[in-house]
One Martini backbone bead per residue (centre of mass of N, CA, C, O) as a GRO file, in nm:
protein
  386
    1MET     BB    1  11.973  12.551  12.696
    2LYS     BB    2  11.934  12.192  12.756
    3LEU     BB    3  11.855  11.902  12.554
    4LYS     BB    4  11.906  11.573  12.566
    5VAL     BB    5  12.165  11.479  12.724
    6LYS     BB    6  11.981  11.247  12.822
    7PRO     BB    7  11.746  11.014  12.782
    8GLU     BB    8  11.615  11.076  13.075
    9ASP     BB    9  11.531  11.381  12.986
   10PHE     BB   10  11.330  11.215  12.770
   11VAL     BB   11  11.010  11.107  12.844
   12VAL     BB   12  10.795  10.861  12.671
   13ARG     BB   13  10.442  10.774  12.695
   14GLU     BB   14  10.201  10.582  12.593
   15MET     BB   15   9.852  10.636  12.530
   16ALA     BB   16   9.608  10.364  12.532
   17ARG     BB   17   9.362  10.173  12.361
   18LEU     BB   18   9.342   9.824  12.473
   19PRO     BB   19   9.190   9.533  12.345
   20LEU     BB   20   9.251   9.283  12.524
   21ARG     BB   21   9.367   8.942  12.488
   22LYS     BB   22   9.448   8.608  12.540
   23HIS     BB   23   9.390   8.587  12.228
   24GLY     BB   24   9.547   8.622  11.895
   25PRO     BB   25   9.694   8.741  11.592
   26TYR     BB   26   9.814   8.977  11.788
   27ARG     BB   27  10.102   9.058  11.940
   28LEU     BB   28  10.170   9.244  12.231
   29TYR     BB   29  10.409   9.511  12.288
   30LEU     BB   30  10.661   9.655  12.493
   31LEU     BB   31  10.865   9.931  12.399
   32GLU     BB   32  11.186   9.992  12.532
   33LYS     BB   33  11.399  10.287  12.468
   34LYS     BB   34  11.747  10.378  12.367
   35GLY     BB   35  11.912  10.504  12.081
   36TRP     BB   36  11.645  10.455  11.905
   37ASN     BB   37  11.457  10.412  11.642
   38THR     BB   38  11.180  10.248  11.559
   39ILE     BB   39  11.245  10.121  11.280
   40ASP     BB   40  11.534  10.012  11.325
   41LEU     BB   41  11.461   9.827  11.564
   42LEU     BB   42  11.241   9.651  11.428
   43MET     BB   43  11.427   9.549  11.206
   44ARG     BB   44  11.617   9.404  11.396
   45ILE     BB   45  11.413   9.214  11.530
   46ALA     BB   46  11.326   9.078  11.268
   47ARG     BB   47  11.605   8.960  11.193
   48VAL     BB   48  11.659   8.792  11.449
   49HIS     BB   49  11.366   8.627  11.385
   50ASN     BB   50  11.307   8.590  11.081
   51LEU     BB   51  11.114   8.840  10.999
   52PRO     BB   52  10.894   9.032  10.855
   53TYR     BB   53  10.833   9.368  10.887
   54ARG     BB   54  10.518   9.367  10.809
   55LEU     BB   55  10.430   9.237  11.101
   56PHE     BB   56  10.475   9.523  11.205
   57ALA     BB   57  10.310   9.749  11.447
   58TYR     BB   58  10.229  10.104  11.504
   59GLY     BB   59  10.141  10.437  11.622
   60GLY     BB   60  10.445  10.563  11.649
   61LEU     BB   61  10.717  10.766  11.644
   62LYS     BB   62  11.040  10.754  11.810
   63ASP     BB   63  11.293  10.897  11.951
   64ARG     BB   64  11.634  10.835  11.999
   65HIS     BB   65  11.668  11.097  12.208
   66ALA     BB   66  11.522  10.884  12.418
   67HIS     BB   67  11.283  10.763  12.663
   68THR     BB   68  11.074  10.500  12.549
   69PHE     BB   69  10.713  10.406  12.526
   70GLN     BB   70  10.569  10.138  12.323
   71TYR     BB   71  10.340   9.993  12.095
   72VAL     BB   72  10.350   9.652  11.955
   73THR     BB   73  10.275   9.449  11.680
   74VAL     BB   74  10.266   9.088  11.598
   75GLU     BB   75  10.200   8.861  11.329
   76HIS     BB   76  10.287   8.644  11.576
   77ASP     BB   77  10.313   8.388  11.827
   78ALA     BB   78  10.582   8.423  11.904
   79ASP     BB   79  10.823   8.482  12.144
   80LEU     BB   80  11.007   8.809  12.133
   81THR     BB   81  11.166   8.840  12.372
   82THR     BB   82  11.375   9.130  12.464
   83GLU     BB   83  11.709   9.199  12.608
   84ASP     BB   84  11.887   9.504  12.632
   85GLU     BB   85  12.068   9.775  12.702
   86ASN     BB   86  11.854   9.973  12.505
   87TYR     BB   87  11.624   9.735  12.519
   88THR     BB   88  11.276   9.625  12.531
   89PHE     BB   89  11.062   9.322  12.450
   90LYS     BB   90  10.730   9.285  12.578
   91PRO     BB   91  10.466   9.103  12.653
   92VAL     BB   92  10.088   9.193  12.710
   93GLY     BB   93   9.928   9.041  12.470
   94TYR     BB   94   9.628   9.068  12.268
   95LEU     BB   95   9.497   9.123  11.935
   96GLU     BB   96   9.258   9.160  11.658
   97ARG     BB   97   9.465   9.388  11.575
   98PRO     BB   98   9.661   9.621  11.475
   99MET     BB   99   9.857   9.859  11.545
  100GLY     BB  100   9.758  10.215  11.580
  101PRO     BB  101   9.683  10.550  11.596
  102ASP     BB  102   9.376  10.505  11.690
  103LEU     BB  103   9.475  10.384  11.984
  104LEU     BB  104   9.572  10.660  12.053
  105GLU     BB  105   9.563  10.934  12.297
  106GLY     BB  106   9.880  10.976  12.365
  107ASN     BB  107  10.134  11.155  12.559
  108GLU     BB  108  10.378  11.119  12.815
  109PHE     BB  109  10.579  11.363  12.988
  110ALA     BB  110  10.941  11.386  13.090
  111ILE     BB  111  11.131  11.690  13.126
  112THR     BB  112  11.470  11.807  13.107
  113LEU     BB  113  11.613  12.120  13.185
  114ARG     BB  114  11.929  12.262  13.116
  115SER     BB  115  12.145  12.515  13.176
  116LEU     BB  116  12.011  12.733  13.367
  117SER     BB  117  11.922  13.031  13.447
  118ALA     BB  118  11.742  13.224  13.656
  119VAL     BB  119  11.609  13.382  13.425
  120GLU     BB  120  11.508  13.139  13.260
  121THR     BB  121  11.335  13.011  13.478
  122SER     BB  122  11.142  13.253  13.516
  123ARG     BB  123  11.037  13.259  13.222
  124ILE     BB  124  10.913  12.975  13.219
  125LYS     BB  125  10.704  13.023  13.438
  126ARG     BB  126  10.543  13.238  13.279
  127ARG     BB  127  10.488  13.058  13.019
  128ILE     BB  128  10.319  12.845  13.148
  129ASP     BB  129  10.072  13.028  13.191
  130GLU     BB  130  10.027  13.094  12.893
  131VAL     BB  131   9.979  12.801  12.795
  132ARG     BB  132   9.739  12.736  12.976
  133GLY     BB  133   9.560  12.975  12.847
  134PHE     BB  134   9.660  12.960  12.504
  135GLY     BB  135   9.856  12.783  12.413
  136TYR     BB  136   9.978  12.636  12.096
  137PRO     BB  137  10.098  12.565  11.810
  138ASN     BB  138  10.047  12.256  11.609
  139TYR     BB  139  10.321  12.176  11.514
  140TYR     BB  140  10.551  12.034  11.329
  141ASP     BB  141  10.855  11.908  11.378
  142ASP     BB  142  11.173  11.854  11.262
  143GLN     BB  143  11.157  11.532  11.271
  144ARG     BB  144  10.954  11.530  11.020
  145PHE     BB  145  11.211  11.649  10.815
  146GLY     BB  146  11.440  11.429  10.746
  147SER     BB  147  11.366  11.396  10.419
  148MET     BB  148  11.477  11.676  10.376
  149ASP     BB  149  11.657  11.847  10.153
  150ARG     BB  150  11.842  12.135  10.189
  151GLN     BB  151  11.866  12.186   9.868
  152MET     BB  152  11.602  12.023   9.718
  153GLY     BB  153  11.395  11.930   9.927
  154PHE     BB  154  11.096  11.781   9.842
  155MET     BB  155  11.007  11.496   9.695
  156ALA     BB  156  10.694  11.537   9.672
  157GLU     BB  157  10.695  11.805   9.516
  158ARG     BB  158  10.824  11.697   9.260
  159LEU     BB  159  10.605  11.486   9.207
  160LEU     BB  160  10.362  11.686   9.183
  161LYS     BB  161  10.518  11.827   8.926
  162ARG     BB  162  10.641  11.590   8.748
  163HIS     BB  163  10.949  11.559   8.862
  164TYR     BB  164  11.090  11.265   8.836
  165ASN     BB  165  11.394  11.304   8.840
  166GLY     BB  166  11.411  11.487   9.096
  167SER     BB  167  11.269  11.293   9.288
  168LEU     BB  168  11.472  11.060   9.259
  169GLN     BB  169  11.720  11.219   9.351
  170ILE     BB  170  11.630  11.264   9.640
  171TYR     BB  171  11.593  10.968   9.719
  172LEU     BB  172  11.912  10.885   9.645
  173THR     BB  173  12.067  11.182   9.759
  174GLY     BB  174  11.955  11.250  10.018
  175ILE     BB  175  12.059  11.441  10.304
  176TYR     BB  176  12.067  11.372  10.644
  177PRO     BB  177  12.139  11.461  10.961
  178GLU     BB  178  12.214  11.131  11.050
  179GLU     BB  179  12.416  11.063  10.847
  180LYS     BB  180  12.647  10.867  10.751
  181ARG     BB  181  12.943  10.898  10.603
  182GLU     BB  182  12.920  10.677  10.385
  183ALA     BB  183  12.641  10.766  10.278
  184ARG     BB  184  12.713  11.056  10.211
  185GLU     BB  185  12.937  10.993  10.001
  186ARG     BB  186  12.763  10.823   9.811
  187LYS     BB  187  12.551  11.044   9.745
  188LEU     BB  188  12.752  11.248   9.630
  189PHE     BB  189  12.831  11.067   9.397
  190PHE     BB  190  12.554  11.047   9.264
  191ARG     BB  191  12.520  11.352   9.220
  192GLU     BB  192  12.775  11.393   9.041
  193HIS     BB  193  12.669  11.125   8.844
  194TRP     BB  194  12.409  11.210   8.735
  195GLY     BB  195  12.313  10.992   8.453
  196ASP     BB  196  12.552  10.785   8.520
  197TRP     BB  197  12.450  10.477   8.579
  198GLU     BB  198  12.696  10.291   8.571
  199THR     BB  199  12.857  10.446   8.784
  200CYS     BB  200  12.648  10.432   9.012
  201LEU     BB  201  12.640  10.117   9.027
  202THR     BB  202  12.933  10.083   9.150
  203ARG     BB  203  12.813  10.222   9.442
  204ALA     BB  204  12.600  10.041   9.509
  205LYS     BB  205  12.430   9.897   9.813
  206THR     BB  206  12.147   9.887   9.816
  207VAL     BB  207  11.873   9.743   9.694
  208MET     BB  208  11.751  10.000   9.561
  209GLU     BB  209  12.001  10.100   9.414
  210ASN     BB  210  12.039   9.850   9.237
  211LYS     BB  211  11.762   9.846   9.100
  212ILE     BB  212  11.754  10.137   8.981
  213PHE     BB  213  12.033  10.149   8.832
  214SER     BB  214  11.976   9.904   8.655
  215LEU     BB  215  11.735  10.019   8.508
  216LEU     BB  216  11.877  10.284   8.401
  217ALA     BB  217  12.101  10.142   8.241
  218ALA     BB  218  11.885  10.015   8.043
  219ARG     BB  219  11.670  10.276   8.108
  220PRO     BB  220  11.740  10.608   8.134
  221LYS     BB  221  11.404  10.717   8.146
  222ALA     BB  222  11.280  10.527   8.397
  223TYR     BB  223  11.150  10.700   8.639
  224ILE     BB  224  10.870  10.585   8.704
  225GLU     BB  225  10.955  10.291   8.750
  226ALA     BB  226  11.144  10.363   8.983
  227LEU     BB  227  10.929  10.490   9.170
  228GLN     BB  228  10.754  10.220   9.182
  229MET     BB  229  10.975  10.071   9.373
  230ILE     BB  230  10.892  10.215   9.612
  231PRO     BB  231  10.793  10.162   9.904
  232ARG     BB  232  10.510  10.244  10.061
  233GLU     BB  233  10.626  10.327  10.339
  234GLU     BB  234  10.828  10.532  10.232
  235LEU     BB  235  10.644  10.715  10.063
  236SER     BB  236  10.458  10.795  10.298
  237LEU     BB  237  10.676  10.960  10.450
  238TYR     BB  238  10.715  11.175  10.231
  239PHE     BB  239  10.421  11.270  10.228
  240SER     BB  240  10.395  11.347  10.529
  241ALA     BB  241  10.612  11.566  10.531
  242TYR     BB  242  10.463  11.755  10.329
  243GLN     BB  243  10.200  11.787  10.479
  244SER     BB  244  10.332  11.913  10.730
  245HIS     BB  245  10.446  12.161  10.591
  246LEU     BB  246  10.172  12.275  10.489
  247PHE     BB  247  10.044  12.299  10.764
  248ASN     BB  248  10.243  12.497  10.890
  249GLU     BB  249  10.192  12.719  10.679
  250LEU     BB  250   9.894  12.758  10.745
  251VAL     BB  251   9.929  12.846  11.035
  252ARG     BB  252  10.098  13.093  10.977
  253ARG     BB  253   9.884  13.239  10.799
  254VAL     BB  254   9.664  13.260  11.010
  255LEU     BB  255   9.823  13.429  11.220
  256GLN     BB  256   9.888  13.663  11.026
  257ASP     BB  257   9.588  13.726  10.945
  258MET     BB  258   9.525  13.809  11.259
  259LYS     BB  259   9.748  14.014  11.360
  260LEU     BB  260   9.963  13.898  11.533
  261GLU     BB  261  10.199  13.877  11.776
  262LEU     BB  262  10.516  13.746  11.667
  263THR     BB  263  10.750  13.474  11.717
  264ALA     BB  264  11.053  13.356  11.585
  265VAL     BB  265  11.156  13.014  11.523
  266PRO     BB  266  11.373  12.819  11.403
  267GLY     BB  267  11.355  12.587  11.117
  268ALA     BB  268  11.402  12.342  10.884
  269ALA     BB  269  11.098  12.433  10.727
  270GLY     BB  270  11.069  12.687  10.893
  271PRO     BB  271  10.925  12.903  11.089
  272TYR     BB  272  10.813  12.946  11.417
  273LEU     BB  273  10.507  13.088  11.518
  274PHE     BB  274  10.445  13.286  11.815
  275TYR     BB  275  10.235  13.348  12.066
  276ARG     BB  276  10.137  13.474  12.389
  277ARG     BB  277   9.857  13.623  12.348
  278LEU     BB  278   9.490  13.643  12.375
  279GLU     BB  279   9.201  13.719  12.287
  280ARG     BB  280   8.896  13.596  12.332
  281LYS     BB  281   8.825  13.557  12.027
  282GLU     BB  282   9.091  13.429  11.942
  283LEU     BB  283   9.079  13.187  12.129
  284ALA     BB  284   8.810  13.068  12.032
  285TYR     BB  285   8.894  13.025  11.740
  286LEU     BB  286   9.154  12.847  11.778
  287ARG     BB  287   9.028  12.625  11.961
  288SER     BB  288   8.819  12.537  11.709
  289LEU     BB  289   9.048  12.487  11.505
  290VAL     BB  290   9.054  12.297  11.202
  291LEU     BB  291   9.291  12.134  10.983
  292PRO     BB  292   9.396  12.022  10.678
  293LEU     BB  293   9.539  11.792  10.500
  294ALA     BB  294   9.685  11.732  10.209
  295ALA     BB  295   9.470  11.705   9.915
  296THR     BB  296   9.237  11.688   9.682
  297HIS     BB  297   9.039  11.654   9.933
  298MET     BB  298   8.910  11.921  10.145
  299ASP     BB  299   8.816  12.036  10.483
  300PHE     BB  300   8.713  12.349  10.532
  301PRO     BB  301   8.599  12.591  10.757
  302ASP     BB  302   8.659  12.817  10.529
  303GLU     BB  303   8.725  13.038  10.268
  304ARG     BB  304   8.972  13.173  10.387
  305ILE     BB  305   9.141  12.918  10.425
  306ARG     BB  306   9.131  12.824  10.136
  307GLY     BB  307   9.277  13.072  10.021
  308LEU     BB  308   9.543  13.035  10.171
  309PHE     BB  309   9.606  12.752  10.050
  310THR     BB  310   9.597  12.822   9.751
  311THR     BB  311   9.840  13.012   9.769
  312ILE     BB  312  10.050  12.808   9.863
  313LEU     BB  313  10.034  12.629   9.612
  314ALA     BB  314  10.093  12.844   9.393
  315GLU     BB  315  10.385  12.911   9.499
  316ARG     BB  316  10.462  12.589   9.419
  317GLY     BB  317  10.313  12.488   9.149
  318ILE     BB  318  10.033  12.383   9.266
  319HIS     BB  319   9.737  12.170   9.310
  320TYR     BB  320   9.485  11.973   9.399
  321GLY     BB  321   9.527  11.768   9.154
  322SER     BB  322   9.829  11.686   9.218
  323PHE     BB  323   9.750  11.458   9.443
  324ASN     BB  324   9.675  11.284   9.185
  325LEU     BB  325   9.861  11.002   9.138
  326ARG     BB  326   9.863  10.808   8.846
  327ARG     BB  327  10.183  10.681   8.828
  328VAL     BB  328  10.207  10.676   9.157
  329ARG     BB  329  10.025  10.425   9.362
  330GLN     BB  330  10.143  10.298   9.640
  331ALA     BB  331  10.067  10.590   9.732
  332PHE     BB  332   9.880  10.844   9.926
  333PHE     BB  333   9.675  11.122   9.973
  334LYS     BB  334   9.536  11.201  10.298
  335SER     BB  335   9.281  11.367  10.459
  336THR     BB  336   9.312  11.523  10.774
  337LEU     BB  337   9.252  11.639  11.096
  338ARG     BB  338   9.391  11.932  11.275
  339GLU     BB  339   9.479  12.107  11.529
  340ALA     BB  340   9.599  12.432  11.559
  341VAL     BB  341   9.591  12.392  11.870
  342VAL     BB  342   9.746  12.329  12.197
  343PHE     BB  343   9.671  12.171  12.527
  344PRO     BB  344   9.821  12.088  12.790
  345ALA     BB  345   9.810  11.835  13.021
  346ASN     BB  346   9.918  11.851  13.333
  347LEU     BB  347  10.095  12.107  13.374
  348GLN     BB  348  10.425  12.082  13.519
  349LEU     BB  349  10.661  12.246  13.755
  350GLN     BB  350  10.942  12.208  13.898
  351LEU     BB  351  11.158  12.293  14.106
  352PRO     BB  352  11.450  12.414  14.106
  353GLU     BB  353  11.784  12.281  14.047
  354PRO     BB  354  12.080  12.183  14.064
  355ASP     BB  355  12.319  12.116  13.810
  356GLU     BB  356  12.530  11.842  13.794
  357LEU     BB  357  12.643  11.904  13.486
  358TYR     BB  358  12.613  12.238  13.547
  359PRO     BB  359  12.776  12.443  13.712
  360GLY     BB  360  12.568  12.717  13.820
  361LYS     BB  361  12.314  12.572  13.730
  362GLU     BB  362  11.988  12.484  13.623
  363LYS     BB  363  11.703  12.262  13.676
  364VAL     BB  364  11.407  12.129  13.513
  365ARG     BB  365  11.077  11.977  13.539
  366LEU     BB  366  10.845  11.836  13.309
  367PHE     BB  367  10.480  11.779  13.304
  368PHE     BB  368  10.283  11.609  13.044
  369ARG     BB  369  10.010  11.610  12.802
  370LEU     BB  370   9.942  11.480  12.469
  371PRO     BB  371   9.819  11.445  12.188
  372ARG     BB  372   9.832  11.287  11.921
  373GLY     BB  373  10.092  11.431  11.715
  374SER     BB  374  10.221  11.594  11.935
  375TYR     BB  375  10.494  11.810  12.043
  376GLY     BB  376  10.714  11.847  12.302
  377THR     BB  377  10.930  12.028  12.158
  378MET     BB  378  10.734  12.264  12.101
  379LEU     BB  379  10.695  12.351  12.388
  380ILE     BB  380  10.991  12.423  12.437
  381LYS     BB  381  11.003  12.647  12.228
  382ARG     BB  382  10.787  12.822  12.364
  383LEU     BB  383  10.934  12.850  12.655
  384THR     BB  384  11.237  12.944  12.502
  385MET     BB  385  11.186  13.183  12.360
  386PRO     BB  386  11.289  13.515  12.305
   0.00000   0.00000   0.00000
């Protein structure tokens, strides 16, 4: 099976409740894009119009390897209409408030799976029925963990352990899957010369690299002050990635504790465990189960779940109080609730067709809707697992 061969193979449209106004402090735009991630593209649009990026707000991040439609507000009245080969940015009205996740109802997907054999197509058809009946675990998918360094792990976990030097090292030298060659080589240089701040400063390129290495060159142990320089938006993304990782681990532990028959699919930050079918009581329990994201104060559904999560934290050398970061305060951990399993709405599978890109193979198209925060790629993992 091949996914995202072309951007048009993975189409995502936001579904949102938008209290539109004829006038207001926030101008609302529809952003249609291919080949860009949300943040990089909005930063580009901000630079083109000489506006600070903080004026832009959105409800969710969208993958660069897809054809996506999402809503963005700009706290500025000028018309920023833009049409480019790979994106358009068009006004649709005004809001009294910035765009945010709470305005999203979910996402609508149209996904093409390519290079399928007849056996694979038949298996997907059977698994569609399983998903309709039993749903699948509501894991965060690999794209959530782009900030995790494959060797050093999560920056946020080091910070929670008060390993300030190690946390800063991941921030400045962490190498991510889509890193460009120049950035990768520069970060490897920083890693090799870590602690020799004057030498690191000679290769610093970004604003943050220059600021932090300049500080450390003058005050070699000023790790906390350096961490305090990280912009709130960036630090929040690192925190969210670690919360997502802990949530995924809690879902895995719950499924294992239920003694379900599970199939493992490899993932960037741990395997995704899937069940195929559930007994009636198991289905009722999982369908009603909501789990908290990690923070100092969490609302658990029962003491058994609390015990599972306490064990997860202990294995990592942290505890509930660790999430109260007293010395790095520009961002914080906030606990929200997330459903343990998800049931796609309006899940449909088109009849297979010959794949024009892979002769002798078939392609199928899937159509479905998911609540906000759930991943269409996770459904694909469930449908194509071994």
